[in-house]
N, C-alpha and C positions, 0 to 999 in steps of 0.2 A: 410341407412345412419346416422351416427350421425349430430344429427339438432345441430344448433346454437343458442346458449345461449345469447344474449349480456350481459344481467347482470352477468352473469356466468364469461364472457372475462373481464369485468373490475374489480369485483373483485378478480380475480386471479391476475389481472396485481397489483391490489393496496396491495394485500399479497406480492407480488414478489417485490415491492418498498420498502415496511416496511423491508424486510430482508436484503434488499439491505443498509439498515441504512436510510433511507428517510423517516422526518415528513411532508412533503409535496409533493404533484406532480410538479415535476420540468416543467417550461414553455416550455422546448422543449422536454420534454418525449419523444412523439411521432417520434422522429427523432433521436434516440437514436437503432442503429442498433441491438446492444445487449439486450434491454429492448424490444422491438415491436417485441414479437415473438408469435407463434401460442401454445396453453397452452399447446400441447407436445413437444413444444421446449424448454418450460422453467422449465423444469425437471432436475433434477440433472444429472451432467455429469463428466467425468474424467477429469485430469489434462492436457491430449494431446489435449482433444477437446478444454479446454479453452487456452492454448498455441497457438493452431492452430487462433483461434479469435483473439487473442491480436495482434500477428505478422500480421494478413490481417485486423487491424482495420483503416478505413478512416472517423471516428466520427468527426473527429476534424482537421484542416488546417496545423496541425504539420506531419501530414503524408505527405506531398507534399514537405519537405524539408529536414526528418531525413534519415540518412544514414539506420537506420533499426530500429526495436524497440528493448528497452534494458530490459531485462527480464530473469529470471534465468531459468536455463532450467532444474536444476537438484532440480527436486522435492524429490523422494526418500523418502516420507511418515516421513519429518522430523516434528519433535515436537517444534521447534523453528522458528521464522520470524524475519526478519530485515526488516523496512520501511525504505527508504529515500524518496529525494523531487524529484527531477528530473534528467536528465542525463547532464553530462558536455560533453566537445569535447571528451574526452580519451572513456567515456562509450558512448558515441554514434557511436564511433569508431569500439569498442570491440563488443559492444551488451550485456555487460556484468553489472549488477550494483555493483558500488564500486569498479570499475576497478582503475586502472593507481595510479596516486600518492595519493590518497586518501584509497587506501586499505592497505598500513602500517600503516597509523597513525589508521586506524579502528583496524586492528588486533593488535595491541598496544594495543587497550581501552579494547578489547576482553580477551585477554590472561590475562590481570589484574584479570578476577574475574574465569580464569579456563577454559574460553571457546576460541574458534575461528569461524574465517568467515565461515567457512567450516560445522560446526554444523546449521548454518540456512540456510531456503530458503530464498532469498534477493529479496524485491521488491523495485519498486518506486512508490510514488503518481503519476506521470506523464511519460510516459514510452517514451515518443519522446522529442528529444533536441530543446527547443525554440531556435531561431534565435537570431542573434548578443548577446549573452547572457544574452539576458531580460528574467525577471522571467515569469513563466506560467501565463497565463489570468485565470479568473474567468471562463470561459467558459470551455478550456481546462481541469484544474481541476474538474469540475463538470463531464465531459465525463468521464474523465479517470478513476476516483476514483472507478465509479463502477466495474472497471476490481479487483481493491485492494479488496472489499468486497468479490466478487466472487472467488479471491485466497484464501482469509480467510477459506470460506465456505467448497472449497474443500479441503483445506491443514489441518482444524482444529488444527492449532496450540493453544499448550497450553499456550505459553508466546509469545509477540511480544516486539522487543524494538524499538520504533520509535524516527527518527534523525530528528531534525529540526521541524521548521515552519508547513508547509504544513500537514504532518498527524494529528497537533492540527485541524487543520481547516476541515477535515474531518470528524474528529470521533465525534466532539462536535457542536452541533447546533449552539448555541451561539460563539458569535466572543470573543475567548479568546487567552491571549497569552501563549506563551510555558513558561514564568517564571513563570506562575501562577497555572501550571498544572503539571509541570515537577516533576520526583519522587512520584507522587501519583498514585498507581495501578488503572485503568480505564478498566472496563469490558466491552468487546462486544461480543455479542454473549457466545461461551463458552469459551473465551481468554481472557489472564490478558494483560495489554498493559501496559507497563512504558514508556513515555515519555523523551527524553534527549535532549542535544544542537547537532548539525551536526557535525561532527571533522572538517568540513573547517571552522565552526564559530570558533571552540576552535584554532585553528591554527591562526588563526585573532585576536581573544579574549582569552589570556592565563589565564584570571582572572577566567574563568568558569570551569578549568578545575576540582577546589573541588568539584561544584555541579554536574559535569559530573560524579567522583569518587561515590558521594551518590548515584546518582541514578544506576550506575552500582551495589552498592551491594544492592540497594533494590531489584534491578532485581536477583542477585546472593539469596538473602534469599527466594526468591518467588522459584525460579528455584530449591532450594534444598528442600522446603516444596513439592513442587509438585512431583519432581522425585526421592526424599529422596538422 
């Protein structure tokens, strides 16, 4: 029978937190069902297992009111990833990220650089819709962002296009504005991330169209450098 080594277990969990992007141990770390597992359960697993864990997640109160978890089931070894913020009513109903009215706007953005939504694995920082149109709370973001890190670990995308403020919040340790980091390539693990404005924000603020276009051109340049 294998002996239990507390120090080894602690070091294993700390290393796992580091891989997820943490620089500090969260105060509610041991309440995260995804994180607090035996060593044998923190080994690599496939997308189907991750999908099952996300769909059955009850780590925050949003699971009590959601219609369904919003997640892209079309993994298919895609090398591009799209990260948004949180579901709206249409996404909560369909279960698909970037569905409904916003899909057409997003598709036009991507087609402008010769790509389309179907080329990407699509994900959201928060995967359950907050009630009454409110923004996700910090606890909800902190809990759910671990799934994004796991998705990246499993998918290993070469390029990520991140839309809106929430992706900036989870990838940077310090509080930074989207306007200060947009368009500048950011490396996470083996992926390059380009941050830009969300299509919904563009529809309300047409003045950012030029900035989005510049960011998309940067994304396309990186795409051509990586994929030829």
